[in-house]
C-alpha positions as CSV (number, residue, x, y, z in Angstrom):
1,M,0.0,0.0,0.0
2,T,1.9,3.0,-1.3
3,S,0.6,6.4,-2.3
4,S,1.4,10.1,-1.7
5,W,-0.7,10.0,1.5
6,T,0.6,6.8,3.0
7,P,2.6,7.5,6.2
8,D,6.2,6.4,6.8
9,E,5.7,3.5,9.2
10,L,9.3,3.6,10.4
11,D,8.8,7.2,11.4
12,H,5.7,6.2,13.4
13,A,7.6,3.4,15.1
14,G,10.3,5.8,16.3
15,P,14.0,6.3,15.5
16,E,15.1,4.3,18.5
17,H,14.2,1.1,16.5
18,L,17.2,1.9,14.3
19,D,19.6,2.1,17.3
20,P,21.5,-1.2,17.8
21,E,22.0,-0.4,21.5
22,F,18.2,0.0,21.9
23,V,17.6,-3.2,20.0
24,A,20.1,-5.1,22.1
25,G,18.3,-4.1,25.3
26,F,14.8,-4.3,23.9
27,D,13.8,-7.7,25.5
28,R,15.2,-6.7,28.9
29,K,13.2,-3.5,28.8
30,Q,10.1,-5.4,27.8
31,G,10.6,-7.8,30.7
32,F,11.5,-10.8,28.5
33,P,7.8,-11.6,27.6
34,D,7.0,-15.3,27.4
35,P,5.6,-16.2,24.0
36,T,4.0,-19.4,25.2
37,P,0.6,-18.0,26.1
38,E,0.4,-16.4,22.6
39,I,1.2,-19.7,20.9
40,D,-1.2,-21.5,23.2
41,A,-4.0,-19.0,22.2
42,L,-3.4,-19.8,18.5
43,R,-3.4,-23.5,19.1
44,A,-6.6,-23.3,21.2
45,H,-8.4,-21.8,18.3
46,G,-7.4,-24.3,15.7
47,V,-4.0,-23.2,14.4
48,G,-2.2,-26.5,13.8
49,E,1.4,-27.6,13.3
50,D,1.1,-27.3,9.5
51,A,0.1,-23.6,9.8
52,T,1.5,-20.5,8.3
53,V,1.9,-17.7,10.9
54,V,2.8,-14.1,10.2
55,D,4.3,-12.1,13.1
56,L,3.7,-8.4,12.4
57,G,5.8,-6.0,14.4
58,A,8.1,-8.9,15.3
59,G,10.7,-6.9,17.2
60,T,13.6,-9.1,18.2
61,G,11.6,-12.2,17.4
62,R,10.8,-13.7,20.8
63,F,7.4,-14.9,19.5
64,A,8.6,-15.7,16.0
65,L,11.5,-17.8,17.1
66,A,9.4,-19.8,19.5
67,A,6.6,-20.2,17.0
68,A,9.1,-21.5,14.4
69,G,9.5,-24.6,16.6
70,V,5.7,-25.2,16.5
71,F,4.3,-24.2,13.2
72,A,5.4,-25.1,9.6
73,R,6.0,-21.6,8.3
74,V,6.6,-18.5,10.3
75,V,7.2,-15.0,8.7
76,A,8.7,-12.3,11.0
77,V,7.9,-8.8,9.7
78,D,9.2,-5.6,11.1
79,V,9.8,-2.1,9.7
80,S,13.2,-1.9,11.4
81,A,16.2,-3.3,9.6
82,A,18.0,-3.5,13.0
83,M,15.2,-5.7,14.4
84,I,15.2,-7.9,11.4
85,R,19.0,-8.3,11.7
86,A,18.6,-9.2,15.4
87,I,16.1,-11.9,14.5
88,G,18.4,-13.4,12.0
89,E,21.4,-13.4,14.3
90,R,19.3,-15.0,17.1
91,A,17.9,-17.6,14.8
92,A,21.5,-18.5,13.7
93,A,22.7,-18.6,17.3
94,E,19.8,-20.8,18.4
95,G,19.9,-23.1,15.4
96,V,16.4,-22.1,14.3
97,T,15.7,-23.0,10.6
98,G,12.8,-22.2,8.4
99,L,12.1,-18.8,9.9
100,E,11.5,-16.1,7.2
101,T,12.2,-12.4,7.8
102,V,10.7,-9.5,5.9
103,R,11.3,-5.8,6.4
104,G,7.9,-4.3,6.2
105,G,5.0,-2.9,8.2
106,F,1.2,-3.1,8.5
107,L,0.8,-0.9,5.4
108,S,3.6,-2.3,3.3
109,Y,4.0,-6.0,4.0
110,E,3.1,-8.1,0.9
111,H,2.3,-11.7,1.8
112,T,3.5,-14.5,-0.6
113,G,2.2,-18.0,-0.9
114,P,-1.1,-19.4,0.4
115,P,-3.1,-17.2,2.8
116,A,-1.9,-17.3,6.4
117,D,-3.6,-19.4,9.1
118,A,-2.7,-16.8,11.8
119,V,-1.3,-13.4,12.4
120,H,0.3,-12.4,15.6
121,C,0.8,-8.8,16.7
122,R,2.1,-7.7,20.0
123,H,2.5,-4.0,21.1
124,A,2.9,-2.6,17.6
125,L,-0.5,-1.5,16.3
126,H,-0.5,1.5,18.6
127,Q,2.2,3.0,16.4
128,L,-0.6,3.9,13.9
129,P,-3.3,6.5,14.4
130,D,-6.9,5.1,14.4
131,F,-7.6,5.8,10.7
132,W,-4.5,3.8,9.8
133,K,-5.2,1.1,12.3
134,T,-8.4,0.3,10.5
135,L,-6.7,0.0,7.1
136,A,-4.0,-2.1,8.8
137,L,-6.6,-4.4,10.2
138,R,-8.2,-4.8,6.8
139,R,-4.8,-5.7,5.3
140,I,-4.3,-8.3,8.0
141,A,-7.7,-9.7,7.2
142,A,-6.6,-10.0,3.5
143,V,-3.5,-11.9,4.6
144,L,-5.6,-14.5,6.5
145,R,-7.7,-17.3,5.1
146,P,-11.4,-17.4,6.1
147,G,-11.4,-18.8,9.6
148,G,-7.8,-17.6,10.2
149,V,-6.9,-16.3,13.6
150,L,-5.6,-12.8,14.7
151,R,-3.9,-12.7,18.1
152,L,-3.6,-9.0,19.0
153,T,-2.1,-7.7,22.3
154,D,-1.4,-4.0,22.9
155,L,-1.7,-1.0,25.1
156,I,-5.5,-0.4,24.9
157,Y,-7.4,1.9,27.1
158,D,-10.3,0.1,28.9
159,F,-11.8,3.2,30.5
160,Q,-13.8,6.3,29.8
161,P,-12.2,9.7,29.1
162,D,-13.0,11.2,32.5
163,E,-11.1,8.4,34.1
164,A,-7.9,9.0,32.2
165,E,-6.1,11.3,34.7
166,G,-6.4,8.9,37.6
167,I,-5.5,5.8,35.7
168,F,-2.5,7.4,34.1
169,A,-1.3,8.7,37.4
170,A,-1.4,5.2,38.9
171,W,0.3,3.7,35.8
172,L,3.2,6.2,36.0
173,A,3.5,5.7,39.8
174,G,4.1,2.0,39.2
175,A,6.7,2.4,36.5
176,S,10.3,1.1,36.7
177,T,13.0,3.4,38.1
178,D,15.7,1.8,36.0
179,P,15.4,2.6,32.3
180,A,17.6,-0.4,31.4
181,R,15.3,-2.9,33.1
182,G,11.9,-1.6,32.4
183,Y,9.7,1.3,31.2
184,T,10.0,4.4,33.4
185,A,7.4,7.0,34.1
186,D,9.0,9.2,31.5
187,D,8.6,6.4,29.0
188,Y,4.9,5.9,29.8
189,A,4.3,9.7,29.6
190,E,6.0,9.8,26.2
191,H,3.8,6.9,25.0
192,I,0.7,8.7,26.1
193,R,1.8,12.0,24.4
194,T,3.2,10.7,21.1
195,E,1.9,7.2,20.4
196,H,-1.6,6.1,19.4
197,S,-3.1,3.7,21.9
198,T,-6.9,3.8,21.5
199,Y,-9.9,3.1,23.6
200,R,-11.3,-0.4,23.7
201,W,-14.7,0.9,22.7
202,L,-13.2,2.3,19.5
203,L,-10.9,-0.6,18.7
204,E,-13.5,-3.3,18.9
205,P,-15.8,-1.7,16.2
206,M,-12.6,-1.4,14.1
207,L,-12.0,-5.1,14.4
208,T,-15.6,-5.9,13.5
209,A,-15.7,-3.5,10.6
210,S,-12.4,-5.0,9.3
211,G,-13.9,-8.5,9.0
212,F,-13.1,-10.1,12.3
213,E,-15.2,-11.8,15.0
214,I,-13.9,-11.2,18.5
215,V,-13.9,-14.6,20.2
216,E,-11.8,-13.9,23.3
217,T,-10.8,-10.8,25.2
218,T,-8.7,-10.3,28.4
219,F,-7.5,-7.1,30.0
220,R,-4.9,-6.3,32.6
221,G,-4.9,-3.1,34.6
222,R,-7.3,-1.4,32.2
223,L,-4.3,-0.7,30.0
224,Y,-3.2,-3.9,28.4
225,G,-5.6,-5.9,26.2
226,A,-5.3,-9.3,24.4
227,Y,-7.7,-10.2,21.6
228,T,-8.2,-13.5,19.8
229,C,-10.2,-12.8,16.6
230,V,-11.4,-15.0,13.7
231,R,-11.6,-13.7,10.2
232,R,-15.1,-14.1,8.8
């Protein structure tokens, strides 16, 4: 998807994703998230060992590398060349074979081969404003076969506008004090100011309008949402 009005996805993702030092510390700052629950969610909704799985916004590849040991074909997609390089280096170090890497984003990834059985996306969709989220979700639906599964986790606001001040104050108060080991209050404040997390009550109609049925939803702390959706 390219036109004179298509945004630069790398610009939305932030220049830090080009910084090898940031990439090297990315997993530690994220808290070394365990990909097992995400893989289990796909398997619980019919994604089998012969499946093709696309990981959009793959980061350093924690999910993609683990998924490559479970599913037949895994494609790790990220807008950052530094992230793609990190995935390749980690795959080589861990002896992972059959993992494909593609530099691309929600609006630029071009899927090849048969439609995917599943798409995984963790903490990446918030990089796009709401108009572009909807187009991204429609493009994800086009990548999937009918009945294919989208597993989406992100910073999503499960509250009303008049609750924002109190919820954000509590979120910042619970932030890490060590920027090398977690997200600090300054990091959270920057996210609120400059990134594009949206309200749950806006995102869910976007998913429905984009061709998905929401089959499972869980929230943590009214800020972090996980969705399992099936393409109609």
